[in-house]
C-alpha atoms as a printed R data frame, in Angstrom:
   type eleno elety resid chain resno      x       y       z
1  ATOM     1    CA   MET     A     1 -0.011   0.002  -0.001
2  ATOM     2    CA   ARG     A     2  2.769   2.461   0.878
3  ATOM     3    CA   LEU     A     3  4.662   1.730  -2.286
4  ATOM     4    CA   THR     A     4  1.636   2.551  -4.462
5  ATOM     5    CA   THR     A     5  1.103   5.788  -2.605
6  ATOM     6    CA   ALA     A     6  4.769   6.605  -3.141
7  ATOM     7    CA   GLY     A     7  4.135   6.681  -6.870
8  ATOM     8    CA   LEU     A     8  4.827   3.119  -8.063
9  ATOM     9    CA   SER     A     9  2.407   1.193 -10.166
10 ATOM    10    CA   VAL     A    10  0.709  -1.868  -8.671
11 ATOM    11    CA   HIS     A    11  2.964  -4.257 -10.573
12 ATOM    12    CA   ALA     A    12  6.143  -2.311  -9.666
13 ATOM    13    CA   ALA     A    13  5.050  -2.107  -6.036
14 ATOM    14    CA   GLN     A    14  4.469  -5.850  -5.942
15 ATOM    15    CA   GLN     A    15  7.903  -6.512  -7.485
16 ATOM    16    CA   GLN     A    16  9.539  -4.104  -5.018
17 ATOM    17    CA   ALA     A    17  7.810  -5.747  -2.062
18 ATOM    18    CA   LEU     A    18  8.921  -9.201  -3.168
19 ATOM    19    CA   ALA     A    19 12.481  -7.997  -3.641
20 ATOM    20    CA   ARG     A    20 12.504  -6.480  -0.139
21 ATOM    21    CA   MET     A    21 11.077  -9.661   1.366
22 ATOM    22    CA   CYS     A    22 13.685 -11.753  -0.482
23 ATOM    23    CA   ALA     A    23 16.496  -9.512   0.840
24 ATOM    24    CA   LEU     A    24 15.139  -9.841   4.383
25 ATOM    25    CA   VAL     A    25 14.993 -13.655   4.162
26 ATOM    26    CA   GLU     A    26 18.504 -13.820   2.739
27 ATOM    27    CA   SER     A    27 19.955 -11.639   5.469
28 ATOM    28    CA   GLN     A    28 18.226 -13.683   8.188
29 ATOM    29    CA   SER     A    29 19.477 -16.936   6.685
30 ATOM    30    CA   ALA     A    30 23.001 -15.568   6.570
31 ATOM    31    CA   VAL     A    31 22.858 -14.668  10.287
32 ATOM    32    CA   LEU     A    32 21.468 -18.123  11.157
33 ATOM    33    CA   SER     A    33 24.185 -19.868   9.162
34 ATOM    34    CA   TYR     A    34 26.898 -17.877  10.996
35 ATOM    35    CA   VAL     A    35 25.319 -18.797  14.356
36 ATOM    36    CA   GLU     A    36 25.242 -22.480  13.365
37 ATOM    37    CA   VAL     A    37 28.841 -22.431  12.208
38 ATOM    38    CA   TYR     A    38 30.021 -20.825  15.459
39 ATOM    39    CA   TRP     A    39 27.992 -23.360  17.451
40 ATOM    40    CA   LEU     A    40 29.608 -26.197  15.502
41 ATOM    41    CA   LEU     A    41 33.104 -24.718  16.043
42 ATOM    42    CA   ALA     A    42 32.383 -24.381  19.760
43 ATOM    43    CA   MET     A    43 31.318 -28.040  20.019
44 ATOM    44    CA   VAL     A    44 34.378 -29.246  18.076
45 ATOM    45    CA   SER     A    45 36.636 -27.157  20.297
46 ATOM    46    CA   ALA     A    46 35.001 -28.572  23.428
47 ATOM    47    CA   VAL     A    47 35.449 -32.167  22.199
48 ATOM    48    CA   MET     A    48 39.087 -31.458  21.324
49 ATOM    49    CA   PHE     A    49 39.692 -29.910  24.743
50 ATOM    50    CA   VAL     A    50 38.226 -32.968  26.532
51 ATOM    51    CA   GLY     A    51 40.101 -35.262  24.165
52 ATOM    52    CA   SER     A    52 43.410 -33.603  24.962
53 ATOM    53    CA   PHE     A    53 43.218 -35.079  28.500
54 ATOM    54    CA   LEU     A    54 43.055 -38.544  26.980
55 ATOM    55    CA   LEU     A    55 46.419 -38.227  25.231
56 ATOM    56    CA   LYS     A    56 49.391 -40.152  26.542
57 ATOM    57    CA   ARG     A    57 51.713 -38.071  28.684
58 ATOM    58    CA   ASN     A    58 55.062 -37.139  27.161
59 ATOM    59    CA   GLU     A    59 58.082 -38.021  29.330
60 ATOM    60    CA   PRO     A    60 61.166 -36.007  28.336
61 ATOM    61    CA   GLY     A    61 64.443 -38.021  28.101
62 ATOM    62    CA   LYS     A    62 62.755 -41.439  27.985
63 ATOM    63    CA   SER     A    63 63.523 -42.036  24.295
64 ATOM    64    CA   GLY     A    64 67.299 -41.894  24.724
65 ATOM    65    CA   ASN     A    65 69.960 -39.778  23.121
66 ATOM    66    CA   VAL     A    66 69.601 -38.091  19.783
67 ATOM    67    CA   SER     A    67 72.702 -37.497  17.692
68 ATOM    68    CA   VAL     A    68 72.966 -33.995  16.335
69 ATOM    69    CA   HIS     A    69 75.413 -33.218  13.542
């Protein structure tokens, strides 16, 4: 309604409204995808942090001497 009162024809106003709605949906989907990617990265980081405690402890000097040239 506002677009037609702004001077656009009915067809042009409908096309403009659809374009604005499409841009809104695209921007919202981009934000949601960023949130999901950060959530996934947080979960992977948490699993890697917990998994780091399951690694075998390194004991310096246990492997013997290393010859250096």
